[in-house]
N, C-alpha and C positions, 0 to 999 in steps of 0.2 A: 475676352467678352466685350470690352469697350470697342475693340476694333470691329467686331461683328455688327455693332450698332450703326456703323457708318453705311452698312449695306441695306438697300431697300428691298421690299418684297419682290419687285421685278428683277432685282439683281440675283436673288436666290433662284428664281424661276429660270433665268438665263443660264445660271450655273448648272442647274439640273439638266437643262437641254444640252449644254456643252458636254457634260459627263456622259449622257446617253449617246450623243454623236461620237464621242471619243471611243467609248467601248465598242460601238458598232463599227467604227472605222478600223480599230485594231483587229477585231474578229474577222472583218472582211479581208484584210491583207494577210491574215494568218491562214485563212482557208480558201483563198482564191486561185489556187494552183490550176484548176481546170479552165480558167479564163485565158491562160497563156498558151500560145501555140508551140513555143519551145519546150522541150522535155525538161522536167524538173525532178531532181533526185535529192532525197533527204539522206544525209550521210549517217551511216550506222557504224562504220569501221574504217580506220586509217592505219595502213601498214607502211613502214619504210622498207623498200626493196633494195635500194642502193644509195650510197652516199659518197660523194667525191669532193675534193678540195682543189681549187684552182688558184694559182698565184700569178698576178700580172707583173709587168715590167717595173712597177713602183713598189713591189713587195707586198701589195695588198692581197689578202686572201678572200675567197668567196666559196661558200659551201653550197653544193648542188645536191638536191634530194630527188630521188625517184620514188614516188609513193603510189601505192595501190589503194584507191579510195572506193569503198563499197557502200551501197545505199539502196534505198527503196524508191522506185519511180512513183511519183504522186499525181501524175496526170497523163493524158493521152492514151494510146492503145496499149501501152505496156504498163499501165497503172497497177501498182501493188507488186510488180515483179522486181526481183533483186538484180542489181547491175553493178559491175566493177569497171573502173577506168584507171588508166595509168596517168599520173599527173607529175610533171616536173616542177619543182619549187626551188627557189633560191633563198639563202639565209637572209639577205638584205631586203628581199621582197620588193625590189625596184620595179620589175615587170611581171611579177607573179603575186599571188595571194596565198595566205596561210589559212587553210580551212580546218574546222573543228567538227567533232561529233555533234549531230543534230542540226548542223547548218544545211540550208537548202541551196542547191547550186543548179545553174542551167547547163544542160548537156546538149551538145550538137556534134554530130558525126563522131560519137564516142570520145569527145573532148570536153573538158569543163570550160565553159565560156565566162563564168563569173558567178558571184553570189547574188541570191535573191534578197534584195535589201528593203523591199517595201514595208515589211513588218517593223524593222528597226527605224525606218524613216517615220513611220506613223507614231511610234513611241516618242520620238523627238518633237514631232508636231504637237502631240497631245500635251507634253510637258510645257512647250512654249505657249500654247493657247491658254491652258489653265493658269500658268504663272502670270501671263499678261492680263488675264481677267482679274485675278486676285489683287493685282496691284492697281490696274487702271479701270476695272469694272467695265461698263459699257463702252467707254471711250477706248479702252484697251482692245475690245472686240472690233471696234471701228478701225483701229490701227492695223489689225490683222487683215481686215477686209480690204483696206487700201493697198496692202502689200500684194494680196491676191490679184486685185484688179490691175495694179501696175505691172505685175508679171504677165498678165494676159495682154496688156497693151504692148509690152516689150516684145512678146511673141508675135503679135500681129504686125509690129514694125519689122521684125526679121522676115516675116513672110512677104511683106511688100518689098523689102530689099532684094530678096531672092527673085522677085518678079521684075527687077530692073530699076527700082526707084533709087535715087541718090542717097547714099548713106548719111552724109552730113545733114542734108535736109530732114531726113527722118529723125536724126538725133535731136536736132533743134526742135522739131515738132513734138517729139516725145518728151523732151525736157520740159517744155511748156505745159504739156498735159500732166506729167508727173507732179510738177510744182503746184498747179492749180488744184488738182484732185486731192493730193496728199494734204495740203494745207487747209483746204476746205473741210476735209474729214477730221483733221486734228483740231482745228479751231472754230469751225462753224462759219456761218456767213455773217461777218462783222468787219469792223475797221481794222482790227489786228490782222486778220487774214488778208485783207486787201493790201495793207501795208507790206506784209511779208511777201506776197506774190509780186508786187511791183519791185521790191528790193531784190528779190532773187532774179527776176528777169533782167533787170538792169545790170546786176553784178555778173550774170552769166554772159550777157552780150559783150560787156567790157572785157571780161576774161577771154572769151572766144576770139574777139577781134585782135586783142593784144597778142595772144598766143599765135594766131594765124600770121600776123605781121612779122613777128620775131622768127618763127620757124621758116617762113617763106624767104625772108631776107637773108637768113643764115643757111638756108638749104638744109636744115636739120643737122647742122654740124654738131658733133659731140654726142649725138644720140645714135646708139647702135640698135638696129632692129633684128638682131640675130634670133631672138625668141619668136619673131613673126615670119621667119624665112619660109615657113611652110604655106603661108597664105598665097592665094592666087588673085588677090585684089590689091590695090595700092595700099601699102602699109601706113602711109601718111594719113589717109582718111580714117582708117581704123584707130590710129593713135589719137587724132583729134576727137573722135567720137568717145573714146575711153576717158579722155580728160574731162569732157563735158559731163558725162553721166557719173564718172567717179567722184567728182567734187560737188555734185548737186546736193547730196544729202547733207553734207557739212554746211554748205551755204544756206540751205533751208533752215537748219537748226539755228544758225547764227541769226538769221532774219527774224524767225519767230520769237527767239529769246529776247532780242533787243526791242522788238515791237511790243511784246507783252510787258516788258519792264517799263518802257516809256509810258504805256497806257496806264499801268498801275501807279506810277509816280504822279501822273497828272490827275488820276482819280482821287488820290489821297490828298493832294495839294493843288487845288485848281488855280492857285495864284503863283505856282512855281515858274521861275523865269526860264527863258530859253538857254541862258548861260548855265544855269544849274542843271537843267536836263542834259545838256551837252556833256557837262563834266561827269554826271552820273552814268550816262550812256557809254562814255569812254572807259570808265572803270569797269562796267559790266562787260564791255567788249574785251578788255584785257583779261578778265577772268576766264571767259569762255574761249578766247582765242587760243590760249596755250593748250587746253585740253583737246580741242577739236583738231589742232595741228598734230598733236600726239596720236590722236585716233587715226588720222590719215597716214602718219609715219608707220605705225605698227601694222596697219592694214596692208600697205604696199610692201613692207618688210616681210610679212608673213607670206605674201603671194610669191615672192622670189626665194624664200628660205629653202625649200626642198632642193631646187636646182643648185642653189649656192652651196649647200652642204655636199651635194654630189660632186660638184666641180672641185671644191677644196680637197675632198677625199681622193680625187683622181689627179692631183698634182697642180691644180691652178693656184696661183697666189691670189690673195685678197685684192690687190691692186689690179691684177690682170682681169679678174672676173668682173670687178666693178666697172672698169673701162669698156669691156667688151659685151657684157650681158646685163649688168645691173643699172646701167645708165638710164635706161628707159623707165625703170621704177623710180629712180631718183627724180627724173624729170616730171613724172606724174605727181609725185609728192610735192615738189616745189611749186608746180603750177596750181595744184589744189590748195596749197597753203596761201599762195598769192590771192586766190579767189576768196578765201576766208578773210584775209586782211582787207581786201577791197569791200567785201560785204558789210563790214562793221560801220564805216562812215556813211556808206550809202543807206543802210538800214536805219541808222541813227537820224540822218537828215530827213528821210522820207517820213519816218515815224513822227518826228517833231512837227514837220509841216502839216501832216494830216490831222494829228490829234490836237495840236495847238489851234489850228484853224477851226476845228470843230468846236472847241471850247470857246473861242472868240465869238462864234456866232450864236452861242447859247444866251 
């Protein structure tokens, strides 16, 4: 009950609106089959018609299933009619999916094209939005809003890229927009936000120039682009763009944390010395640096984990895989970590200059 007292009347009104929108969104995705042009079938029965086991040269076995999947068509000219299709499934589900009764699947040319996932996605979105509101209230809703807007900006940037605009220029521009918009939404229009924006921009510029110089002078030696071999554009440009956007969130978090901390220290003790601020800022930087570097590490580790598991299962050694495939993930992690380390002294210096200057003029 004490926790509920922290909520204002407007918070409860917003929460009711979120609940109404959530329920409406869920019902819409559950009953929107007629809006799809591709035929959709709700599975009512699954039968295994045949089962085979195959063994490769490494002695690894794989089970192959031939299933007859029956269901009711839920849209189009064959709506409410029963239909059966033959579906081949593997035990490992590397290139196939396992379907269950009551799942809705897309049907094209009597073949299953995939699962209709919008209902499941809506449930995740609803849980995310409600959770972030309960914790962050209106500011949490603004955070969701910033994510949506940043996604639209990113999509707009991709559209410009496909129309011929330079990829690196687009990433630089989008990084600037992401930084300004996200920090303004998170912190509002004040000195802390200004300090964070300046810190992030300077850190990203230094990181980008440093990475560009090192990669160009070494000609990307030691970095394997095997995972990008399917691209029809220069992989180096894509790699640099990934590094910039990949480390942006962590650098923003560092900048806003240090800026807010310095502002709070000065607010509590207007006579605090620059030396004391620097010492406190370094301690704060040490605390957040370790956690943010670990966030980057586990993020990049997870992105390569499925292919890593598949490679090890098929006879690759750990050393062989890391040198041929995982080197690019390691490079992303190291460059992003360097960006975090760079952002700490830069954010600390800019925060002290701006906030101490402001106090000196009062």
